[in-house]
C-alpha positions as CSV (number, residue, x, y, z in Angstrom):
1,M,118.3,-184.3,56.2
2,K,119.7,-186.4,59.0
3,R,119.4,-184.5,62.3
4,R,122.4,-184.4,64.5
5,H,122.4,-185.7,68.0
6,F,124.1,-183.9,70.9
7,I,124.9,-184.5,74.5
8,I,122.8,-182.4,76.9
9,A,125.5,-181.5,79.4
10,G,123.1,-180.0,82.0
11,L,121.1,-183.2,82.2
12,L,124.3,-185.1,82.9
13,G,125.4,-182.8,85.7
14,I,128.1,-181.1,83.5
15,T,128.5,-177.4,83.0
16,G,125.5,-176.0,81.0
17,A,128.0,-174.2,78.7
18,A,127.8,-177.3,76.6
19,Y,124.1,-176.7,75.9
20,G,124.8,-175.7,72.2
21,L,122.3,-177.1,69.8
22,G,122.8,-177.4,66.0
23,S,120.9,-175.5,63.3
24,R,118.7,-177.2,60.7
25,S,120.6,-175.8,57.8
26,Q,123.2,-173.2,56.8
27,A,120.5,-171.0,55.4
28,A,118.6,-171.0,58.7
29,S,121.9,-170.2,60.5
30,K,122.4,-167.2,58.3
31,T,118.8,-166.1,58.9
32,A,119.2,-166.5,62.6
33,A,122.3,-164.3,62.5
34,R,120.2,-161.4,61.3
35,L,117.7,-161.6,64.1
36,P,116.9,-158.5,66.2
37,A,119.5,-157.9,68.8
38,R,118.6,-159.3,72.3
39,P,120.6,-160.5,75.2
40,K,121.2,-164.2,74.9
41,P,120.3,-166.4,77.9
42,V,123.3,-167.6,79.8
43,L,122.9,-171.4,80.0
44,A,125.3,-172.1,82.7
45,A,125.1,-174.6,85.5
46,G,122.7,-173.4,88.2
47,P,119.1,-173.6,89.4
48,T,117.7,-171.1,87.0
49,T,118.5,-172.7,83.6
50,V,115.7,-174.2,81.6
51,I,117.5,-177.6,81.8
52,D,117.6,-177.5,85.6
53,R,114.0,-176.3,85.8
54,A,113.0,-179.2,83.6
55,K,114.9,-181.7,85.8
56,A,113.2,-180.3,88.9
57,A,109.8,-180.4,87.2
58,M,110.2,-184.1,86.4
59,A,111.1,-184.8,90.0
60,T,108.1,-182.7,91.3
61,H,105.6,-184.5,89.0
62,E,107.0,-188.0,89.0
63,S,103.8,-189.5,90.3
64,S,101.9,-188.0,87.3
65,L,104.2,-189.6,84.7
66,L,104.2,-193.0,83.3
67,H,107.6,-192.8,81.6
68,S,110.8,-191.0,82.7
69,D,113.1,-192.0,79.8
70,R,112.5,-189.0,77.7
71,I,111.5,-185.4,78.3
72,G,110.4,-182.6,75.9
73,I,111.8,-179.1,76.6
74,A,110.5,-176.0,74.9
75,D,113.1,-173.3,75.5
76,Y,111.2,-170.1,74.7
77,S,114.1,-168.0,75.7
78,L,115.1,-168.4,72.0
79,H,113.8,-166.9,68.8
80,S,111.3,-168.9,66.8
81,A,113.9,-169.2,64.0
82,K,116.0,-171.4,66.3
83,E,115.4,-175.1,67.0
84,R,114.3,-174.5,70.5
85,F,112.3,-177.7,71.2
86,H,114.4,-180.6,72.5
87,I,113.5,-184.2,73.1
88,V,116.1,-185.4,75.5
89,D,116.8,-189.1,76.0
90,L,117.6,-189.4,79.7
91,T,119.0,-192.9,79.3
92,N,122.0,-191.8,77.1
93,G,122.0,-187.9,77.4
94,T,121.3,-187.4,73.6
95,T,118.8,-185.0,72.1
96,Q,116.8,-184.2,69.0
97,S,116.0,-180.5,68.3
98,F,113.2,-179.0,66.3
99,L,111.5,-175.7,65.4
100,V,108.3,-175.0,67.4
101,A,105.9,-172.1,67.1
102,H,104.5,-170.1,70.1
103,G,101.1,-168.5,70.6
104,K,99.9,-165.2,69.1
105,G,99.0,-163.8,72.5
106,S,102.6,-164.3,73.6
107,D,104.0,-162.2,70.8
108,L,101.4,-159.7,69.7
109,R,103.7,-157.8,67.4
110,H,105.0,-161.0,65.8
111,T,108.7,-160.4,66.5
112,G,109.5,-164.1,66.7
113,W,110.3,-163.7,70.5
114,L,107.9,-165.1,73.1
115,Q,107.2,-162.0,75.3
116,E,105.0,-163.6,78.0
117,F,103.0,-166.6,79.0
118,S,99.4,-166.7,79.8
119,N,96.9,-169.3,81.1
120,V,93.9,-167.2,80.4
121,P,91.2,-168.7,78.0
122,G,90.9,-166.9,74.8
123,S,94.4,-165.2,75.2
124,E,95.9,-167.4,72.4
125,A,99.1,-167.3,74.3
126,S,101.6,-170.1,75.2
127,S,101.5,-171.3,78.8
128,G,104.7,-172.1,80.7
129,G,105.1,-175.0,83.0
130,S,104.9,-178.8,83.1
131,Y,102.6,-180.9,80.9
132,V,102.0,-184.6,80.8
133,V,101.6,-185.8,77.3
134,S,98.2,-187.5,76.7
135,E,96.2,-189.3,74.1
136,T,96.4,-189.0,70.3
137,Y,93.5,-187.8,68.3
138,V,92.7,-186.6,64.8
139,G,91.4,-183.1,64.6
140,K,91.4,-180.0,62.3
141,H,95.2,-180.1,62.3
142,G,95.3,-183.8,61.5
143,T,97.0,-186.2,63.9
144,S,97.5,-184.4,67.2
145,R,98.2,-185.1,70.9
146,R,96.5,-183.6,73.9
147,L,98.3,-182.2,76.9
148,K,97.4,-181.9,80.5
149,G,98.8,-179.0,82.4
150,L,100.3,-179.9,85.8
151,D,101.1,-176.4,87.2
152,P,98.9,-173.4,88.2
153,S,100.5,-171.6,85.1
154,N,99.1,-174.1,82.7
155,N,96.3,-176.0,84.5
156,L,93.7,-174.8,82.0
157,A,95.6,-176.4,79.1
158,E,92.9,-179.0,78.4
159,A,90.1,-176.4,78.5
160,R,92.0,-174.2,76.2
161,A,92.8,-177.1,73.9
162,I,96.5,-176.7,74.0
163,V,97.9,-179.6,72.1
164,I,100.8,-180.8,70.0
165,H,100.1,-180.6,66.2
166,G,101.6,-179.9,62.9
167,A,101.2,-176.6,61.0
168,W,102.3,-175.0,57.7
169,Y,103.5,-171.9,59.5
170,A,106.0,-174.0,61.5
171,E,107.9,-175.2,58.4
172,P,111.6,-174.4,57.9
173,E,110.7,-172.5,54.8
174,M,109.0,-169.9,57.0
175,V,112.4,-169.2,58.6
176,K,114.1,-169.0,55.2
177,S,111.5,-166.6,53.7
178,H,110.4,-164.6,56.8
179,G,113.2,-165.0,59.4
180,K,110.7,-166.5,61.9
181,L,107.8,-168.9,62.2
182,G,104.2,-168.1,62.2
183,R,102.2,-168.2,65.5
184,S,99.8,-170.7,67.0
185,Q,96.8,-170.2,69.2
186,G,98.9,-171.3,72.1
187,C,99.6,-174.8,71.0
188,F,103.0,-176.5,70.4
189,A,103.0,-176.4,66.6
190,F,105.6,-178.2,64.5
191,S,106.4,-178.8,60.9
192,E,104.4,-181.6,59.3
193,S,107.7,-183.5,58.6
194,D,108.9,-183.3,62.2
195,L,105.5,-184.2,63.8
196,P,105.7,-188.0,63.3
197,V,109.1,-188.1,65.0
198,I,107.9,-186.0,67.9
199,L,104.7,-188.0,68.4
200,E,106.8,-191.3,68.3
201,R,109.5,-190.0,70.7
202,L,107.3,-188.0,73.1
203,G,104.5,-190.4,73.7
204,P,101.7,-190.5,76.3
205,G,102.7,-190.4,79.9
206,R,105.9,-188.4,79.4
207,L,106.8,-184.8,80.5
208,L,106.8,-181.7,78.3
209,Y,108.3,-178.7,80.0
210,A,108.0,-175.1,78.6
211,D,109.8,-172.1,80.0
212,K,112.0,-169.1,79.3
213,I,114.8,-167.4,81.2
């Protein structure tokens, strides 16, 4: 299915109310509509939105990046049934959005909501903050890509083997059948069909930013 492209208004200095990202399918939309009630984040213009934080992170870590044309943003404010990982093209303001799983330690009851971040080894939790995308390798999850944490909140990412990889539990079918994705051990896990696009678009030397509001 051809993925839609949208303008990321916050990255262009326009009101963040335009930060509305499409769903993968009508079935996924219906599933998402049945998610447990929870206050939705207000994605309005201001310094506390995920978009604004990602922009600030790019400026802060500019010297650690080789490329500034694209940025990956994991908006863990959203449920795992939502396409909450966005690769933003800063040259034209368009984005591609994908499903992404979070860590077991961040959602012990498997609600589909990321409850908290952790940088503790063995926690199997997701870590928030800025990462620089590193080299590609082939491991137990097949083709994967390493990440280096740039902030105190995720500076143990390499030691914890927090990477980008594909996983069966991150497939759209999981949302259709269970209303949520499975959980990783803290890694950014994507569907096998989306992974090649993510690896191509979010290559080494680019910023990946993970946060929730």
